[in-house]
ROSEPA-26736 format. One record per residue: x, y, z of N, C-alpha, C in turn; residue number from 1; residue in three letters. Coordinates in steps of 0.001 Angstrom, whole numbers, plus 500000, padded with zeros to 6 digits. Example, Ala and Ser with C-alpha at 12.3 -4.5 7.8 and 13.67 -1.06 7.14 Angstrom:
(rec (513190, 494310, 507800), (512300, 495500, 507800), (513200, 496700, 507800), 1, ALA);
(rec (512850, 497750, 507080), (513670, 498940, 507140), (512900, 500030, 507870), 2, SER);
//
This chain:
(rec (424460, 314257, 056670), (424630, 315322, 055735), (424271, 316102, 055942), 1, MET);
(rec (422883, 316438, 056167), (422441, 317954, 056571), (423209, 318452, 057215), 2, VAL);
(rec (423352, 317410, 059092), (423997, 318132, 059887), (425624, 318843, 059348), 3, ARG);
(rec (426232, 317997, 058348), (427592, 318401, 058149), (427667, 319834, 057315), 4, ALA);
(rec (426613, 319919, 056668), (426284, 320925, 055806), (426156, 321941, 056408), 5, LEU);
(rec (425192, 322491, 057158), (425099, 323194, 058200), (426101, 323409, 059019), 6, GLU);
(rec (426900, 322639, 059296), (427604, 322803, 060018), (429002, 323538, 059363), 7, ALA);
(rec (429287, 322935, 058320), (430581, 323324, 057246), (430585, 325341, 057337), 8, SER);
(rec (428721, 325845, 057248), (428684, 327035, 056965), (428850, 327490, 055301), 9, GLY);
(rec (429408, 326209, 054746), (429549, 326625, 053121), (427943, 326742, 052437), 10, GLN);
(rec (427176, 326289, 052793), (426278, 326218, 052501), (424958, 326919, 052999), 11, PHE);
(rec (424392, 327979, 052511), (423496, 328828, 052648), (422341, 329403, 052195), 12, SER);
(rec (422102, 328670, 050968), (421146, 328513, 050213), (419609, 327751, 051194), 13, ASP);
(rec (418704, 328665, 051352), (417264, 328144, 052471), (417015, 327325, 051963), 14, ALA);
(rec (416397, 327541, 050533), (415263, 327025, 049775), (416051, 325283, 049408), 15, GLU);
(rec (417525, 325129, 049217), (418012, 324093, 048741), (418455, 322994, 049963), 16, ASN);
(rec (418543, 323751, 051264), (418670, 322957, 052329), (417342, 322917, 052417), 17, MET);
(rec (416251, 323480, 052629), (415231, 323074, 052895), (414630, 321179, 052362), 18, ARG);
(rec (414996, 321438, 050904), (414785, 320712, 049836), (415450, 319399, 050355), 19, LYS);
(rec (416519, 319035, 050439), (417755, 318426, 051094), (416595, 318151, 052404), 20, LEU);
(rec (416612, 318661, 053288), (415667, 318138, 054462), (414621, 317318, 054235), 21, ARG);
(rec (414210, 317570, 053554), (412657, 316828, 052736), (413031, 315627, 051954), 22, ALA);
(rec (414345, 315785, 051639), (414623, 314449, 050846), (414968, 313472, 051777), 23, ALA);
(rec (415415, 313831, 052626), (416722, 313418, 053489), (415468, 311834, 054479), 24, VAL);
(rec (414066, 313397, 054773), (412930, 312789, 055899), (412506, 311870, 055048), 25, ALA);
(rec (411800, 311331, 054011), (411642, 310649, 052685), (412656, 309362, 052756), 26, LEU);
(rec (414210, 309473, 053114), (414171, 307982, 052675), (414725, 307662, 054214), 27, LEU);
(rec (415101, 308743, 055448), (414607, 308108, 056721), (413303, 307328, 056797), 28, GLU);
(rec (412417, 307558, 056553), (411364, 307297, 056742), (411440, 305888, 056241), 29, ALA);
(rec (412228, 305367, 055459), (412012, 304018, 054883), (410920, 303514, 053871), 30, GLY);
(rec (410248, 304967, 053232), (409114, 304589, 052525), (409584, 304274, 051753), 31, GLN);
(rec (408951, 303287, 050605), (409558, 303556, 048453), (408967, 304581, 047990), 32, ASP);
(rec (410026, 304953, 047392), (409950, 306514, 046453), (409070, 305866, 045436), 33, LEU);
(rec (408368, 307099, 044832), (407700, 306494, 043555), (409025, 307134, 042586), 34, ASP);
(rec (409246, 306285, 041338), (410570, 306237, 040467), (410781, 307333, 040050), 35, PRO);
(rec (409464, 308218, 039855), (409580, 309511, 038535), (410318, 310565, 040422), 36, HIS);
(rec (409466, 310276, 041768), (410145, 311070, 042358), (411464, 311113, 042385), 37, GLU);
(rec (411860, 309813, 042904), (413520, 309586, 043044), (414214, 309971, 042148), 38, ALA);
(rec (413638, 310354, 040796), (414637, 310840, 039526), (414669, 312579, 039928), 39, CYS);
(rec (413382, 313285, 040992), (413523, 314441, 040745), (414616, 314665, 041779), 40, SER);
(rec (414296, 313834, 043285), (415238, 314389, 044259), (416996, 314222, 043739), 41, LEU);
(rec (417110, 312782, 042951), (418692, 312530, 042056), (418833, 314444, 041486), 42, PHE);
(rec (418141, 314749, 040735), (418075, 316622, 039910), (417927, 317317, 041160), 43, SER);
(rec (417477, 317173, 042621), (417520, 318140, 043095), (419197, 318256, 044112), 44, GLN);
(rec (419592, 317021, 043955), (420978, 316576, 044612), (422233, 317120, 043565), 45, MET);
(rec (421534, 317071, 042000), (422551, 317627, 041179), (422638, 319038, 041582), 46, LEU);
(rec (421515, 319718, 041687), (421427, 321476, 041762), (422295, 321676, 043129), 47, GLU);
(rec (422288, 321131, 043933), (423108, 321387, 045122), (424295, 321485, 045059), 48, LEU);
(rec (425156, 320876, 044343), (426490, 320623, 043203), (426596, 321977, 042817), 49, GLN);
(rec (425450, 322612, 041893), (425398, 323733, 041523), (425307, 323372, 039857), 50, GLY);
(rec (424746, 322306, 039802), (424094, 322466, 038270), (422454, 322739, 038297), 51, ARG);
(rec (422557, 322951, 036926), (420876, 323627, 036938), (419946, 322628, 037080), 52, PRO);
(rec (418581, 323519, 037138), (417513, 323044, 037845), (417159, 322014, 036721), 53, PRO);
(rec (416537, 321049, 037035), (415941, 319876, 036166), (417085, 319017, 035550), 54, LYS);
(rec (418569, 319226, 036081), (418920, 318046, 035207), (418868, 316546, 035709), 55, THR);
(rec (419535, 316009, 034254), (418864, 314378, 034810), (420152, 313721, 034431), 56, SER);
(rec (421485, 314414, 034122), (422591, 313485, 033636), (423971, 314233, 034222), 57, PHE);
(rec (424675, 313398, 034781), (425805, 314232, 035344), (427413, 313075, 035119), 58, ALA);
(rec (428197, 313535, 034922), (429530, 312536, 034823), (430567, 312969, 035629), 59, VAL);
(rec (431164, 312701, 036945), (431793, 313317, 037944), (433464, 312546, 038045), 60, SER);
(rec (433904, 313213, 038486), (435615, 312221, 038360), (435741, 312346, 039997), 61, VAL);
(rec (436272, 311382, 040355), (436091, 310731, 041576), (437457, 310613, 042014), 62, ILE);
(rec (438293, 310683, 043286), (437203, 312344, 044127), (437938, 313509, 043613), 63, PRO);
(rec (438701, 313546, 042970), (438920, 314903, 042029), (439666, 314756, 041309), 64, THR);
(rec (439610, 315743, 040200), (440535, 315903, 039725), (442109, 315686, 039413), 65, ARG);
(rec (442409, 316468, 040431), (443305, 316337, 040913), (444520, 314632, 041093), 66, SER);
(rec (443521, 314185, 041561), (443695, 312523, 041845), (442309, 311696, 041640), 67, ASP);
(rec (442521, 312097, 040318), (441587, 310824, 039757), (441763, 309194, 040131), 68, PRO);
(rec (440567, 308839, 040658), (440522, 306843, 040879), (439442, 307136, 040323), 69, LYS);
(rec (438593, 307589, 039075), (437464, 306598, 038952), (436579, 308190, 037741), 70, ALA);
(rec (435955, 307832, 037063), (435074, 308758, 036489), (433498, 308007, 036074), 71, VAL);
(rec (432879, 308606, 036721), (431386, 307701, 036724), (430509, 308955, 036105), 72, SER);
(rec (429670, 308167, 035331), (427914, 309018, 034462), (427137, 308549, 035418), 73, GLY);
(rec (425764, 309247, 035583), (424699, 308772, 036539), (423233, 309378, 035484), 74, GLN);
(rec (422343, 308717, 035646), (421173, 309540, 034698), (420014, 309137, 035168), 75, MET);
(rec (419349, 309975, 035555), (417855, 309456, 035967), (416712, 310446, 035075), 76, CYS);
(rec (416018, 309480, 034514), (414676, 309754, 033918), (413409, 309292, 033673), 77, SER);
(rec (412524, 309680, 033617), (411474, 308540, 033230), (411548, 307358, 034323), 78, VAL);
(rec (411876, 307727, 035695), (411875, 306821, 036376), (412575, 305705, 036578), 79, GLY);
(rec (413782, 306231, 035768), (414293, 305011, 036055), (416517, 305753, 035980), 80, THR);
(rec (417219, 304942, 037091), (418290, 305495, 037263), (419602, 304473, 036690), 81, TYR);
(rec (420216, 305081, 035874), (421146, 304243, 035401), (422631, 305058, 035804), 82, THR);
(rec (423722, 304239, 036169), (424596, 304667, 036681), (426102, 303653, 036003), 83, SER);
(rec (427178, 304697, 035692), (428429, 303962, 034980), (429649, 304070, 035905), 84, VAL);
(rec (430450, 303230, 035778), (431995, 303629, 036310), (432985, 302874, 035307), 85, MET);
(rec (434086, 303580, 035401), (435705, 303140, 035365), (436216, 304041, 036291), 86, THR);
(rec (436947, 303063, 036546), (437902, 303101, 037641), (439415, 302080, 038060), 87, ALA);
(rec (440292, 302789, 038750), (441616, 302435, 039193), (441821, 302820, 040186), 88, ASP);
(rec (441968, 301931, 041463), (442125, 301693, 042524), (443508, 303005, 042866), 89, VAL);
(rec (444694, 302682, 041764), (446040, 303012, 041523), (445843, 304493, 041131), 90, ASN);
(rec (444568, 305049, 040442), (444580, 306206, 039454), (444541, 305622, 038435), 91, GLY);
(rec (443989, 306859, 037735), (443773, 307191, 036311), (444934, 307479, 035854), 92, LEU);
(rec (445660, 307410, 034898), (446515, 307892, 033948), (445906, 308328, 032597), 93, ASP);
(rec (446740, 309693, 031896), (446451, 309916, 030402), (444787, 310866, 030883), 94, GLY);
(rec (444569, 311005, 029915), (443233, 312083, 029260), (442193, 311102, 030166), 95, PRO);
(rec (441670, 312117, 030846), (440023, 311193, 031945), (439342, 311245, 030668), 96, LEU);
(rec (438723, 309740, 030966), (438123, 309244, 029810), (436003, 309857, 030203), 97, PRO);
(rec (436096, 311351, 030287), (435098, 311740, 030629), (433786, 311552, 029395), 98, ILE);
(rec (434519, 311831, 028447), (433520, 312073, 026903), (432890, 310413, 026617), 99, ASP);
(rec (433664, 309680, 027241), (433991, 307973, 027035), (432961, 307502, 027628), 100, GLU);
(rec (432853, 307768, 028992), (431719, 307596, 030262), (430356, 308136, 029924), 101, VAL);
(rec (430005, 309825, 029492), (429143, 310185, 028900), (428134, 309455, 028087), 102, ALA);
(rec (429111, 308848, 027162), (428262, 308173, 025462), (428067, 306961, 026330), 103, LYS);
(rec (428722, 306297, 027308), (428431, 304695, 027641), (426960, 304935, 028297), 104, VAL);
(rec (426932, 305939, 029509), (425984, 306246, 030481), (424814, 306628, 029386), 105, ALA);
(rec (424864, 307477, 028731), (423289, 307458, 027898), (423028, 306394, 027226), 106, LYS);
(rec (424450, 305975, 026560), (423638, 304789, 026228), (422953, 303442, 026841), 107, LEU);
(rec (423941, 303101, 028034), (423188, 302532, 028713), (421953, 302909, 029533), 108, ALA);
(rec (421226, 303741, 029451), (420002, 304459, 030099), (419206, 304492, 028854), 109, HIS);
(rec (419563, 304786, 027407), (418447, 304377, 026625), (418483, 302913, 026497), 110, ARG);
(rec (418523, 301789, 026480), (418755, 300327, 026711), (417721, 300300, 027946), 111, ARG);
(rec (417675, 300794, 029142), (417361, 300144, 030435), (415969, 300721, 030190), 112, ALA);
(rec (415575, 301928, 029684), (414336, 302206, 029755), (413622, 302183, 028212), 113, ILE);
(rec (414433, 301130, 027623), (413846, 300846, 026184), (413673, 301610, 025288), 114, GLY);
//
């Protein structure tokens, strides 16, 4: 993934590239990550997508808003990662359930952390 980003020429932020390389090195080493460190990496991945630093929650349309097949919500905080998704391989019709997925993701996360 890092090589693909570098080759694309679309990723010129040296600090974020350094963070991404460090994260990839941790994962490739096969070491267990501290749950809080894993949430920090999740946040950094969201930063690479243009979200503000320390973001812990995201809702994404997959693969694109022009051809939606799924809406996914992810959250990582206090060392706990939660992900929910609604999908249809034939595509989603009508208004995208972004608010609904956000609500369910937050509720599931609250329940997961107690």
